[in-house]
C-alpha positions as CSV (number, residue, x, y, z in Angstrom):
1,M,-11.5,34.0,21.8
2,R,-8.6,32.4,23.7
3,K,-10.4,29.0,23.8
4,L,-10.9,29.2,20.0
5,K,-7.2,29.8,19.4
6,L,-6.3,26.9,21.7
7,F,-8.8,24.7,19.8
8,M,-7.3,25.7,16.5
9,V,-3.8,25.0,17.6
10,L,-4.8,21.6,18.9
11,A,-6.6,20.8,15.7
12,L,-3.6,21.8,13.7
13,V,-1.3,19.6,15.8
14,M,-3.7,16.6,15.4
15,V,-3.8,17.1,11.6
16,L,0.0,17.2,11.4
17,A,0.3,14.1,13.6
18,A,-2.2,12.2,11.4
19,C,-0.3,13.1,8.3
20,T,3.0,11.9,9.8
21,N,1.5,8.6,10.9
22,N,0.2,7.8,7.4
23,N,3.8,7.8,6.2
24,K,4.8,4.5,7.9
25,P,6.1,1.9,5.5
26,E,3.6,-0.8,6.7
27,L,0.6,1.5,6.0
28,V,1.8,2.4,2.5
29,A,2.5,-1.3,1.8
30,G,-1.0,-2.2,3.0
31,E,-2.7,0.5,0.9
32,F,-0.6,-0.4,-2.2
33,T,-1.6,-4.1,-1.7
34,K,-5.3,-3.2,-1.4
35,L,-5.2,-1.0,-4.5
36,L,-3.3,-3.5,-6.6
37,Y,-5.6,-6.4,-5.6
38,T,-8.8,-4.4,-6.3
39,A,-7.6,-3.4,-9.8
40,D,-6.9,0.3,-8.9
41,F,-3.7,0.2,-10.8
42,E,-3.3,4.0,-11.2
43,G,-3.7,4.3,-7.4
44,A,-1.2,1.6,-6.8
45,K,1.3,3.3,-9.2
46,A,1.0,6.5,-7.1
47,L,2.4,4.6,-4.2
48,C,5.4,3.0,-5.9
49,T,8.7,4.0,-7.4
50,E,9.0,5.1,-11.0
51,E,10.9,1.9,-11.8
52,S,8.0,-0.1,-10.3
53,K,5.2,1.4,-12.5
54,Q,6.1,-0.9,-15.4
55,A,5.6,-4.0,-13.2
56,V,2.1,-2.6,-12.1
57,D,1.3,-2.1,-15.8
58,F,2.2,-5.7,-16.5
59,V,-0.1,-6.9,-13.7
60,A,-2.9,-4.7,-15.1
61,A,-2.4,-6.2,-18.6
62,F,-2.4,-9.7,-17.2
63,A,-5.5,-9.1,-15.1
64,T,-7.7,-7.6,-17.8
65,Q,-10.1,-10.6,-17.8
66,K,-10.6,-10.4,-14.0
67,V,-10.9,-6.7,-13.3
68,A,-14.6,-6.8,-12.6
69,E,-14.1,-9.5,-9.9
70,M,-11.1,-7.7,-8.5
71,K,-12.9,-4.4,-8.1
72,K,-15.6,-6.2,-6.0
73,A,-13.0,-8.0,-3.8
74,D,-13.0,-7.2,-0.1
75,I,-9.2,-7.1,0.4
76,K,-7.7,-7.1,3.9
77,F,-4.0,-6.7,4.6
78,E,-2.4,-7.8,7.8
79,T,1.2,-6.8,8.5
80,T,3.2,-9.7,10.1
81,E,6.7,-8.2,10.1
82,V,8.3,-4.8,9.6
83,K,12.1,-4.5,9.2
84,V,13.4,-1.0,8.7
85,A,17.0,-0.7,7.6
86,D,19.4,1.0,10.0
87,D,19.8,4.0,7.8
88,G,15.9,4.4,7.7
89,K,15.9,4.6,3.9
90,S,14.4,1.2,3.1
91,A,12.2,-1.4,4.7
92,D,10.8,-4.9,4.1
93,I,7.2,-5.6,5.0
94,K,5.8,-9.0,5.3
95,G,2.0,-9.5,5.4
96,I,-1.0,-11.6,4.6
97,V,-3.5,-10.6,1.9
98,K,-7.0,-11.9,2.5
99,G,-9.8,-12.1,0.0
100,A,-7.6,-11.8,-3.2
101,I,-8.8,-13.1,-6.5
102,D,-6.6,-15.8,-8.0
103,L,-5.9,-14.6,-11.5
104,K,-5.4,-18.1,-12.8
105,N,-8.7,-19.6,-11.8
106,G,-10.8,-16.6,-10.7
107,E,-11.5,-18.0,-7.2
108,V,-11.1,-16.0,-4.0
109,K,-8.1,-17.1,-1.9
110,D,-8.5,-17.2,1.9
111,S,-5.0,-15.8,2.3
112,T,-1.7,-15.2,0.5
113,D,1.6,-14.4,2.0
114,T,3.3,-11.3,0.5
115,K,6.5,-9.4,1.0
116,L,7.1,-5.8,-0.2
117,H,10.3,-3.9,-0.3
118,M,9.9,-0.2,0.5
119,V,12.2,2.7,-0.2
120,K,12.1,6.2,1.3
121,Q,12.3,9.0,-1.4
122,N,11.9,12.6,-0.5
123,E,10.7,11.6,3.0
124,K,7.9,9.5,1.5
125,W,7.7,5.7,1.7
126,L,7.2,4.1,-1.7
127,V,6.8,0.5,-2.8
128,D,9.7,-0.9,-4.8
129,F,7.5,-3.5,-6.7
130,K,9.1,-6.2,-8.8
131,L,7.5,-9.3,-10.3
132,K,8.8,-12.6,-9.0
C-alpha cells in the first residue's frame, strides 16, 4: 500500500511537471506554426491572443485554394532563438519552418525563416500574430 501511494505521488509530480514544461514560449510558437501551416486555423486561434484571431482568419481566407495541400504538409519547426523580456511577460521566438506550402505557387518550401512575438496572459503563453 505504501508503494502504491509513493507511485501515485510520483506520477502526480511527473504530470504537473509535464504540464508546466508545455507552457514555454518556444513550444507554443512551434505548435502554433505547425497548426497554421497545416490549415488547422481553429487550433492556431486557440494559441493566439484575441487580437490575433482576425489575422489568422485572414490567412485562412487567403489559403482556401491550398487547404488540401496544407493539411497533408509535414511541417517541422526548429527554434533558432528565444528572447524572453526581463519582466517575463513577452518573448520573441525566431525559428525555421520546414515543409511549408507556398500559397502563391503551391510548391513545398525547403525552409522559411519566421519570427513570432509571444505574450503571457493569465500565466499562459500566447502568440501575438500580426500580418507583415
